C-alpha positions in Angstrom: -25.4 -172.9 119.0 -25.5 -174.1 115.4 -25.3 -171.5 112.6 -26.4 -172.6 109.1 -25.0 -170.6 106.2 -26.8 -170.6 102.9 -27.6 -168.6 99.8 -30.9 -166.8 100.1 -32.9 -166.2 96.9 -34.4 -162.8 96.4 -38.0 -164.1 96.3 -37.3 -165.8 99.7 -36.2 -162.7 101.4 -38.2 -161.5 104.4 -37.4 -157.8 103.9 -39.1 -156.7 107.1 -37.2 -159.1 109.3 -34.0 -158.3 107.5 -34.6 -154.6 108.1 -35.3 -155.2 111.8 -32.1 -157.3 112.0 -30.0 -154.6 110.3 -31.3 -151.8 112.5 -30.5 -153.9 115.6 -27.0 -154.8 114.3 -26.1 -151.2 113.4 -28.0 -149.5 116.3 -29.7 -147.0 114.0 -32.5 -146.6 111.5 -32.9 -144.7 108.3 -34.3 -145.3 104.7 -31.1 -147.3 103.8 -32.1 -149.9 106.4 -35.8 -150.0 105.6 -37.7 -153.1 104.4 -38.5 -151.3 101.1 -34.8 -150.7 100.4 -33.8 -154.3 101.1 -36.6 -155.7 98.9 -35.8 -153.3 96.1 -32.0 -154.0 96.2 -32.2 -157.7 95.7 -35.3 -157.9 93.6 -35.2 -154.9 91.3 -32.1 -152.7 91.8 -29.4 -155.3 91.5 -31.0 -158.6 90.2 -27.5 -160.0 89.6 -26.5 -160.5 93.2 -25.6 -163.1 95.8 -27.2 -162.9 99.2 -25.5 -165.2 101.8 -27.5 -165.5 105.0 -26.9 -167.0 108.5 -29.6 -168.9 110.3 -30.0 -170.2 113.8 -32.9 -172.5 114.5 -34.6 -171.4 111.3 -34.3 -167.7 112.1 -32.1 -165.4 110.1 -29.4 -163.8 112.2 -27.0 -162.2 109.7 -26.0 -161.8 106.1 -23.4 -160.6 103.6 -24.2 -159.8 99.9 -22.3 -159.3 96.7 -23.7 -157.0 93.9 -22.2 -158.0 90.6 -21.2 -155.4 88.0 -19.2 -155.0 84.8 -16.0 -152.9 84.9 -14.4 -151.8 81.6 -10.6 -151.5 81.6 -8.8 -150.6 78.4 -11.6 -151.8 76.3 -12.1 -155.1 78.0 -15.0 -156.1 80.3 -14.3 -157.6 83.7 -16.8 -159.0 86.2 -16.7 -157.3 89.6 -18.5 -157.6 92.9 -19.2 -154.9 95.4 -19.5 -156.3 99.0 -22.5 -154.8 100.9 -24.9 -155.3 103.8 -22.7 -157.2 106.2 -24.5 -157.4 109.6 -25.0 -160.0 112.3 -27.3 -159.9 115.3 -25.2 -158.9 118.4 -25.9 -162.2 120.2 -24.5 -164.2 117.2 -21.4 -162.3 116.4 -18.2 -164.2 116.1 -15.1 -164.2 113.9 -15.9 -167.7 112.8 -19.5 -166.9 111.9 -18.5 -163.9 109.8 -15.7 -166.0 108.2 -18.3 -168.5 107.1 -20.4 -165.8 105.4 -17.3 -164.7 103.6 -16.3 -168.2 102.5 -19.7 -168.8 101.0 -19.7 -165.5 99.2 -16.2 -166.1 97.9 -17.4 -169.4 96.4 -20.3 -167.7 94.8 -18.3 -164.8 93.4 -15.7 -167.2 92.0 -18.4 -169.1 90.3 -19.7 -165.9 88.8 -16.2 -165.0 87.5 -15.9 -161.9 89.6 -12.2 -161.1 90.0 -12.4 -157.4 90.8 -13.8 -156.8 94.3 -14.5 -153.6 96.2 -16.4 -152.3 99.3 -16.5 -149.5 101.7 -13.6 -149.8 104.1 -14.6 -150.2 107.7 -12.8 -151.6 110.8 -15.2 -154.5 111.3 -14.8 -156.0 107.8 -11.3 -154.8 106.8 -9.4 -157.9 108.0 -12.0 -160.3 106.5 -11.9 -158.4 103.1 -8.1 -158.9 103.0 -8.2 -162.5 104.1 -10.9 -163.8 101.8 -10.7 -161.4 98.8 -7.1 -160.1 98.9 -8.5 -156.5 99.1 -5.2 -154.8 100.0 -5.8 -151.4 98.5 -7.4 -148.4 100.3 -8.7 -145.6 98.1 -10.0 -142.4 99.7 -12.5 -141.0 97.2 -11.8 -137.3 96.6 -14.7 -135.1 97.9 -15.8 -131.6 97.2 -18.5 -129.6 98.9 -20.2 -126.5 97.6 -23.1 -124.1 97.9 -25.4 -122.7 95.2 -28.4 -120.5 95.6 -29.5 -121.3 92.1 -29.0 -117.8 90.7 -26.7 -118.9 87.8 -28.5 -118.6 84.5 -29.6 -122.0 83.4 -30.7 -121.3 79.8 -30.8 -124.5 77.8 -30.7 -126.7 80.9 -33.3 -129.5 81.2 -34.1 -131.3 84.4 -35.2 -134.9 84.2 -36.8 -136.9 87.1 -38.0 -140.0 85.3 -35.6 -142.9 85.7 -36.2 -144.3 82.2 -35.5 -140.9 80.6 -32.3 -140.4 82.6 -31.1 -143.8 81.7 -31.8 -143.2 78.0 -29.8 -139.9 78.2 -26.9 -141.7 79.8 -27.0 -144.4 77.1 -27.0 -141.7 74.4 -24.0 -139.9 75.9 -22.0 -143.1 76.4 -22.8 -144.4 72.9 -19.7 -142.8 71.5 -17.4 -144.4 74.0 -17.4 -144.5 77.8 -14.5 -143.9 80.2 -13.0 -146.9 81.9 -14.8 -147.9 85.1 -18.1 -149.4 86.1 -20.1 -149.8 82.9 -23.9 -149.4 83.0 -26.3 -150.7 80.4 -29.4 -148.6 79.9 -31.6 -151.1 81.8 -29.1 -151.5 84.6 -28.8 -147.7 84.9 -32.6 -147.4 85.1 -32.9 -150.1 87.8 -30.1 -148.5 89.7 -31.9 -145.1 90.0 -35.4 -146.5 90.6 -35.0 -146.7 94.3 -38.2 -146.5 96.4 -36.5 -144.6 99.2 -34.3 -142.1 97.3 -35.2 -139.6 94.6 -32.9 -139.0 91.6 -32.9 -136.0 89.3 -30.6 -135.1 86.4 -29.8 -131.8 84.8 -28.4 -131.6 81.3 -27.4 -129.0 78.7 -27.4 -131.5 75.9 -23.7 -132.2 76.1 -23.0 -132.6 79.8 -25.2 -134.0 82.6 -25.2 -134.2 86.4 -27.1 -136.9 88.3 -28.0 -136.0 91.9 -30.1 -137.2 94.9 -31.4 -135.1 97.8 -30.4 -136.7 101.1 -30.0 -136.1 104.8 -26.5 -136.7 106.0 -26.0 -136.4 109.7 -29.3 -134.5 109.8 -28.0 -131.9 107.3 -30.1 -131.5 104.0 -27.6 -132.0 101.2 -27.6 -132.7 97.5 -25.5 -135.7 96.8 -23.9 -135.6 93.3 -24.0 -139.2 92.3 -22.6 -139.1 88.7 -21.5 -136.8 85.9 -21.3 -137.8 82.3 -20.9 -136.1 78.9 -20.7 -137.0 75.2 -17.6 -138.8 74.2 -14.8 -136.4 73.4 -16.8 -133.4 74.6 -15.0 -130.7 76.6 -17.1 -129.2 79.3 -17.6 -125.5 78.5 -16.8 -122.9 81.1 -19.7 -122.3 83.4 -21.6 -125.5 82.4 -21.2 -127.3 85.7 -22.2 -124.1 87.6 -25.4 -123.9 85.6 -26.3 -127.5 86.0 -25.6 -127.5 89.8 -27.6 -124.3 90.2 -30.6 -125.8 88.5 -30.4 -128.9 90.5 -30.0 -127.1 93.8 -33.0 -124.8 93.0 -35.1 -127.8 91.8 -34.5 -129.9 94.9 -34.3 -127.1 97.5 -30.8 -128.2 98.5 -28.3 -125.3 98.2 -25.5 -127.4 99.7 -24.0 -130.1 97.5 -21.5 -132.9 98.0 -19.5 -134.6 95.2 -17.5 -137.7 95.8 -15.4 -139.6 93.3 -13.8 -138.7 90.0 -14.6 -138.3 86.3 -11.4 -137.5 84.5 -13.3 -136.4 81.4 -15.3 -133.7 83.3 -12.9 -132.9 86.1 -15.4 -131.8 88.8 -13.7 -128.7 90.4 -16.6 -126.8 91.9 -16.8 -126.1 95.6 -14.0 -126.8 98.0 -11.9 -130.0 98.5 -12.6 -131.9 101.7 -9.9 -133.9 103.5 -10.9 -137.6 104.2 -10.9 -136.9 107.9 -13.7 -134.3 107.4 -16.0 -137.1 106.3 -15.0 -139.5 109.2 -13.5 -142.0 106.7 -17.0 -142.6 105.3 -15.9 -142.6 101.6 -12.8 -144.8 101.7 -12.9 -147.8 99.4 -11.2 -151.1 100.0 -10.5 -153.1 96.8 -8.0 -155.2 94.9 -7.8 -152.9 91.9 -8.8 -149.2 92.4 -5.3 -148.0 93.1 -3.3 -150.4 91.0 -5.5 -149.8 87.9 -6.4 -146.2 88.6 -4.9 -145.0 85.2 -7.5 -147.2 83.4 -10.4 -146.0 85.5 -11.7 -142.7 84.0 -14.8 -142.5 86.2 -15.7 -143.8 89.6 -18.5 -142.0 91.4 -21.2 -142.6 94.0 -23.4 -144.1 91.4 -20.9 -147.0 91.3 -21.3 -147.8 95.0 -24.4 -148.9 96.9 -24.4 -145.7 99.1 -25.1 -143.4 96.1 
């Protein structure tokens, strides 16, 4: 059985076949494994990406992708790659086959100048991540869960649901200086939150903002807090986060919210801290920099990973 490994261009992607392949490989469905999501990811959401695919007798049987991003550390920009969408049809799984996907992506990432690498940690890929990308660091993302009935006064709070308007607000807030971490241009931010399968809403009081997305996690309706941002040098006033969260929970009909990650400038402290085991290890990152350069990373939230 001969497996051909090659880079697949976005306009060549058969999104429906890729979705069928992913569902068979993972043994589940969901919007994150839909044809619409795959087509959007590589054609619109992350146009700077490498998609490495495995073929057998002309039929796609597996893939691995790298989404390229810019990470700002101490005022310097670095190219980074997030590894995503590794799956292989059950009949074609082998260590050698997966290794060949990794080898090809490593070549492409090196050519792109991506030296910072990260991905969700999982048992299937952990060894390959270490072997091919020297991803020795495991970082459990801090998580907090809370509940809001939306009764908190929200005077002066505006809710935005247009991706372009949200991206413009983020660009305005970041103009005075952004915390270290994944850097988003206005256009990249707009693309990132223009998903055809997930809705994004943002609440702001003019100085601070919270970006959220209503989701179903393990059949539980929940409001996923994807990012927080504020004007450079602005201290979040007491009660500001409560008002923004209340407005978002009321607007989306999701009284339960989940925040994962960190923003040192804002210091999200609402709700209750969750131990990593409570989330089944779902939000543990594997990388070659998140721990060793943590002091230089002021913000790392779900916006910065493909899940959010």
